[in-house]
N, C-alpha and C positions, 0 to 999 in steps of 0.2 A: 504493500500499500504506499503510495507517495505520501510525502510529508504535507500536511494540511497547510494551506496558505489562506489566511483570512480575507485578504483583499482579493475579491473575485471580480471586481469591476475592471473594465479597460480603462486605464488611466487616460485622462484628458489633460494635456498640459501644453504650455508654450515653450518650446525648446529654447528660443532665443531669450525669453525672460529668465529661464532657469540658468542659462549661461551668464547673463548679466548679474543675477543674484549671487552667483559663485564669484564672479570677478569682483563684485563689490564688497563682498564680506570675507573673502579668502577661505571660507568653508568648503568642504568637499561636497559634491553633489550627492544626493541620497542614492544609495545602491539598492536596486531592485532587480535582483539576478536570479535565475534559475539554472541549475546544472543538469544537463541532459546526457544520456548515453548517445553519443554522436551517431554510431552505427545503427542503433535501433530507431532513432529519430529519422535518419536518412531512409531507412527501409520503409518506415511507415509512410512517409511523404511520397516515395516513389510508388508505393502501392496505390495510394489515393490519386496520383496523377494518372495512373492507367485505367481508372474507372470511367465509364462512358456517359453517365447521366448526372445531372446537377444535384438531384436529391440524394444520390448515394454519396457523392463528393461531400456535400454539406453534413451529411449524417456522420461520416467518418472524421471530418474535421472537427465537428462539435464534440465527438467523443475524445479526440485528441486534446482538445482545449480543456475538457473536463479533467483528464489525466494531469495535464501541466498545472491546473489550478488546484487540484487536490481532492476533488469531490467525485472522481471516477477511479475505480480500481485499476491499477496499473498492470494490466495482464500482458502488455506488450514488453514491459521492461524498459521503458523510455527513461524512468527516473533511477534506474539501477546503475548507479555510477561506479559501483564496486565490481561490476562485471569487466571481463577483458575488453580492451579497446579504449579509444580516446573519448574524452568528455567534451562537452560543448557548453560554454557558458553564454547565456543570452540575457539581455535586458528583458525582465518579465513583462513590463508594460508594453515595450515595443513588440514582442512576440505576440502578446495578445491581440494588439491592434492589427498585426499582419494576418492572424487567423480570423479576426473579425472581418477584415477586408474580403477574405475568401467567402465567408458566410453571407455577406451582403452582396455578393455578385449575382447578376440577373441572368447571365448565360454561362453555360458550361466552359466556353472558350475563355471567357474572362476569368472564371474561377481557376482553371488550368494555368492560365498566365501567371496569376499570383502564386500558385502552388510551385510552379517551375522556378520563379524568382526566389521563393523561399528555400527551395531545394538547392539552387545554385550557391546560395549563401552558406549553406551547410557543408557542400562539398569542397568548395575552395574559396580562399580569400582573394579579394580584388584590390590589391595595393599598387601605389605608383612607385616611381623610382626615388621620390624625395621625402616620403613619409611612411608611416606604418597604419595609417588610416585605412580600414577595410571598407571599401565603397559599396560593397554588397550589403553592409550593415550600417549605412550612413546615418540612419535614423537614431542610433544609439549614441552618437558623438554630441550630446547636448552641450558639453563643456567647450567645444570649439566654436568661436564666433566667426561668422562669415559677413557680418554687416560692416559698413565702413565708419559708423558712428558708435563709439564706445562711451556710455554714460556711466561713470565709475564713481562711487563715493569714497571708499577706503582702499587703502593698499593692504595687501596680504601681509600680516605681521606674524604668521605662524613660523614655527621652527627657528631657523637662524636668520630670518629676515627681521631686522630690527628698525630700519628706517632712520638710523642715527646720522647719516651723512647727507650733508646739504647738496641737493640737486640730484640724488639718485632716483632712478625711475622705479615705478611700481613693479613688483614681481610678475604681475599678471601679463605684462608685455612679453618678456622673453618666454614665459611659460606658453603663451599662444604660439609665438613664432617658432619655438622649438618643436612643438607638436605638429605644426603644419608644414615645416620645411626641413625636417631631419628624421632620420630613422635612429633606433636604438643602437648605440655603439659608435655613432658617427661624431665628428668633431665640430665644435663651435668656438669661434674666436671672437672675443669682445675687445674692441680697440680702446675703450675707456672703462675699464672694469670697476673702478671706484670702490664701493663697499662689497662687491662680490655677488651682487644679485643674480647676475646671468649664470655664474658657476654654481650657485646654490641650486637653481632650477635645473641645471644640467645634472647634478647629483640625483635630484628627485626623479628625473625622467630618463636616467640611464644614458646620458650623452657625456662624452668627454669635453672638457672645457679648458681653454687657455685665455687668460685675461691679461691685458697689458695695463700698467698703472704707472704714471709718472712720479707720484708722490710716495716715497718709501714708507712713511708713517701710515699712510692710507692703505698701502699695499699690505703691510703687516697686519693691520686690523682685518682686512678682507680675508687673509689666509686664516686668521683665528675663527672667524665666522663661518667660512666654508668648511673647516675642519669640524665645526660643531654640528653640521647637518650630516645625518647618517649616509653612509656611502654603501647601500645595500647591493648595488650592481657593480661594485668594483671599477668604477670609471676613473680616469685621470683628471685631476683638477690642479692647475698650475697658474699662479699669479707671477708675472715677470715684471720686474721694475725696468722702466724704459720709456723712450719717446717713440710713440706710434708712428711718427713721421720717418724715423730713421732706424728703427730697431731691426736687427737681422732676423726676420721672421722665418727664413729658410732654415737657419741654424737651430732655432727653437723646435720647429717641426721635424727636423731630422733626427732629433733625440728620441722621437717616437716612431721613426721610420716612415714619416709622412712626407708627401709633397703638397698636399692641399688640405683645406677644411671644407666642410659642407654648408656652413652657415656663418656669415660675417655680421656682427651686430655693432652698430656705432651709436653711442649716446654721448655726443660731445658737450662741452660747455655751451651755453647759449650766449656766446661771446662773453661780455663782461658783466652780465647780470649778477652772477656769483663769482667772486674772486676765490679760486680754489688754492692758490699759492702765490708765491713771489717769483717763481720760476719763469724766466722769459720765454722758455719753451712751451709753457702752459698756454693753451688756446684762450683761456679766459683773460690773459694778459696781452692779447693782441692790441696793437695801438689804434686800429680802425677796422671797420667791417671788411674792407678790402683786404687787410692783412690777415684777419681771421679766416676769410674764405681761401686765401692762398695756403695758409697753414692747414686748413681742413682738407684741401685738395691734396697736399703732400701726404696726409694720412692715407687717403684713398689710393694714391699712386703707389705707396709702399706696401700696403696690405692687400689690396684687391687681386694682385697676381696669384696670391696663394689660395684664392677661392676657386673651388672647382667650377668649370664651365657648365652653364645651365643650372647653377644653384643661386641662392639668394642672399642679398645684402639688405639688412634692415637698419634704417636710419630713423633715430627718434630725436625730435628736436622742436623747439617752439620759436616763435618770433620775439621781437624786443620793441620797446618803445623809448625813444631817445629824442630830447630836445623838441618835443611837440610832434614828433613824426613816427608813425608805425614803420618798423623795419622788417620786411618779410624775410627774416633770416632763414626760415625753413625752406622757402622756395629758392632762395639763393643757393643753398646747400644742395637742394635737389638738382639744380642745373649743374653744379660742379660734378656730381656723380654721373649724370647723363652725359657729360662730355668724355666719359672714360669707359666706353664700351659696355654700357648697361642699358637696359630698357625698363621703363617704369611699369609696374604691374598694378600697384594700388596706392591710394592715399587714404589713410585712416585718420579721423579726427577723434582724439580722445580728450574728454573734458576732465578737469580735476576741481573738485569741490574745495579742497583745502591744500595749501602748501605751507611750508615752514615760514616763508618770508611773509605770508599774508594771514597766518593764523590769528584769530581774534581781532582782525583789523578790517572786516568786511565793510563796516560803516565808513571807516576812513577811506577805503579804496573806492567806495561808491561816491563819496564827496569829491575825491580827486578826479574821477571820471567826469562828473558834472561840471566841475570847474575847467577841466582841460579840454572837454569836448571830444573825448575818446571812450572806448569801451574796455572794461576790465578784462584782462586775460583769464580765460577759464578753459583753455584748450591748448593742445600741442599735436604735433603730426607724427604719424608713423608712416614713413615712405618705404615702400617695398619695391626692390629693383632685382631683376633677374640678369645674370652675367651672360652676355652673348657668346 
């Protein structure tokens, strides 16, 4: 007899809202899973596909649904995960919705279409060259955002993510980019690693990570935080002290027997909005916007050759306001990347409700905006490029 499951209703939910809730809170999405005997489940679906009339198909699917829900006796052995053979883990609510879709079919042809689609998802995974997302089970990936507007309230502060460093970006950004544009075991390079946010996410998701940091004190603190994050999948995590414009990235990669990485992440200073050091090599100390863009371009020139062809560069940056003028820093940087053998794939606009610089000063900034005739910054950009 299968294990009883109390919730027998097919879940109705908004996948994008669930994902936004996850991004805003940092909490994991609720797990609604059922473990099946893969071979028995496949055999059962194959048998149903070969039936010739709609009523018989629906009768068998309804019985199958009852077994999975727990109120029909499992005479087939679908829930017998201790038997020989592989198991199959499925999102329970998504599986129920797929079975319900078959039951709601008005023709035999349509019912068989849905059955064959479900059977294919059991028999083989459909993944791409750049990630581990199984497209035959795409409905199960609520966590992954596909919209270009991200409305986020809070940064993820779980585990080693502390948010102590001025100007660090929220962990949800590298989390999303790593899931979408890398496979487990691949390599991620962060050109401005700061407090180690990207490398912490690499550890959580089973990717190897290398981060470059100009400031030795910041680099040391990042190493400490990264080390606090459990490394359950045994990936490499290295923070290298150096200037991303000139560092010998080939020598660093050669230590691991590598010639390239699969994802390049850049979250540079937003020019001089925050001064990160007194070092003249620091982009936050550039004397002008033109100097900043030249220095940023040098970073792209130095590091982008190590990015594997056909893979992705992620640039996270915002604009600035100076002497009564809005400076579109993000789009200036976008153009710098586009001049260097990349094509633009997406522009994501991410809002932020609270920053360290503006914390508890919302009324003051509203007054300044009214006086100065401008609008208060509440967004930054995530530019996504593909290497040609």
